[in-house]
N, C-alpha and C positions, 0 to 999 in steps of 0.2 A: 403419568400422574402419580404423585406420591403423598402419603400421609406421614408426617414426621413428629417425633418427640424430641424435645430439647431440655436439658438442664444447664444451668449457668447462664440463662438468658438475661439476667440483670447485671452480669459482669462485663468486662471490657470486650473480649472477643464475642461472647454470646450476645451482647447487646447489638453489635454490628450485624451479626448473623441473623438475629431475629428480624431486624429491619429489612435486611435483604430478602429473607424468605417471604415476608409479607408481600413483596413486590414480584415474587417468582411465580409465573403462571403455571409452571409444572408441578407446583405443590398445591394439593387440594385441601389438606387440613393440617394445622399446626397446633400441637399441644405442648405448652411450656409449663413444666412443673417447677414451682418456685417456692421460696420460703415466705416471701412477701408478695402482695398482689402487684401485677404489672400495671403500668400507667393506663388510664382510660383510653388512650389513643389506639391500643391494641385490642379493639373490640371484637375482632374476628378471630382472635387467638384463644383457644381453650386454655384456661389457666387455673388448674388445681393448685392451691397453695396452702402451705402449713409451715409453721416455724421449724417443724421436723420434716426435712425434705423427703425422707423415706415415706412418711405418711402421705405426703402429697403425691408421690409416685404410686402409692397403693390405690389412689382414687382413679387412676387412668385405666379405662376399660376398653376404649375403642382400638381396633387394630392399627398398627403402624408398620411402615415399610423401612424407615430410616431413623436411626437414633443419633443425635448429636449430644456430646457431653463437653461443655466448656467450663466446667468447674475448676477452680484453682485458687489457692491462697498461699500464704507463707506462714511459717511458725510464729513469727512476730504478730502478723495480722490475726491469726487464729487464736492466739493467746496461750497456747500450750502445744507440746509435742502431740499429745493425744487428740486434741482438736484438729490439728493439722492433718494427721493421719486419717481422721474421720472424714474430713472434707475432700482430701486429694486421693484417697484410696477407697474407703468404705462407700461413700456416696457415688463415686464413679462406678464401682462394681454394681451397686444397687440400680443405677441407671441402666447399665447394660442388661442386668437380669430382668428388669421391667420390660425392656425392649424385646428380649427373647420371649418373655411371657406373652407379649402382644403380637408376635409373629414377625418381627423385624428381621431383615436379611443383611443389613449393612449398618455397622457401628462406626462412627467417626468421633475421635476424642482428641482433645488438646493435651499434649504431654509437655515435654520441655527438652531442649538441647541438653545433653549430658545425662539423660535418664539411664540409670544403670542399677539393677537390683543389688549389685554387690558394691556399690559406691560407699565410701566411708562418710559421705555427706548425706544428712537426713533427707533433704529436698530431692536430690537426685535418686537416692535409694528408693524413696516412696514412689516417685514417678516410675522408676523401673519395675518395681513390684506391681504397680497398677497395670502397666503394660503386659507383664507376664500373666496376670490374672485374666485379662481380657483375651489374650491369645489362647489361654487354656479353655476358654468357653467355646472355641471352635466356630467362630463366626464365618459364614460364607464369604463375607467381605468385612475386613477390619482395616480402617484407615487411621493411622497414628500420626498426628501432626506434631513435629518437634521444633517449635519456634525458638529463636534466641530471645533476648530481652524484648518484651513487648512495649511498644510506644503508643500512647493514646491518652485521652482524658479520662482519668478515673474519678469516682466520687471521693475516694480517699487516696491521696498520694502515698506511694511507698518510698520510704527514705532511701533505701539502697538503690532503687531505680532512678530516683532523682539525682543521686550522686554519680551513678555509673552510666547513665544514658549518654552523656556526651562522649564518653570513651567508647561505648559499644557502637555508636554511630559511625566511628572511624574504622572499625575492625572489618576484615575481609570475609567473604564467603558466608558460611553458616553462622559465624559469630556476630555478624553485623546485626544491629537491632532491627526489628521489623514492626511495621504498623499493624495494630490489632485488626484493622479493617481488611488488611491484605490477607491475614490468616483466615478471617471469616470468608472472604471472597474465594480463596483457594479451597476451603473446605466445602463450600456450597458447590463449586465446580466439580469437585471429586464426587460429591453425593449424586449429582445429576448425570455425571459421565465417569464412573469409576474406571481407574486404569486397568485393573485386572482382578480376578478373584483371589481370595486369600488375604494375607497380611501385607499391607502397603505402608511403609514408613516414609513420611515425607519430611525431608530436611528443611531447615529454615530458608536456605537459598532457593530450594525448589518451590517452597510456598510463595516466595516473592516472585519467582518466574511465572508460576501459574496465575497469580493475581494480576501481574502485568499483562498477561495475555487476555484477561477478561475485562480489563479497565476500558 
């Protein structure tokens, strides 16, 4: 039985993951720290919320075993380079630090294909720097999911994804677009039955394979 903490529960992957966790009998308690309140249907989910997500995380006091971070945006969506870095780096690290404060032993995070701290591209570089920061925290178990382009119904459509989705659906292997629910399903599986101690990087093709085995 596990107590979990999740950030990003109102997003594309996190929304699927939250709905799956509510139905998962091996999870005893779910704490979802969010900027805005969750819908009323999640009555059994503990939901500290604040427009400043760091302040919502500070409200969490109950011990947790597993931490999920499904935060993610783009520079265009965030509105500035600084806001993007805050969302995709600072808040992810804050989530991890909160988990460690509460005794968690396993951290699972949504990163992205192409994550590389030395990339000339801001998106990939920030994702890579985020991964390096989490690795430096020395988690007993750290699972890094690196999906390709995510497919699913967002509250706000992203222009680049709308234009490129048909192309990515035809690409092979790790580059092929992936359903957000498959990423969520694979992450939940890894949380309940982790592959091995240490750092585990799961490619997009592997995420799809794991999800297919759980469908």
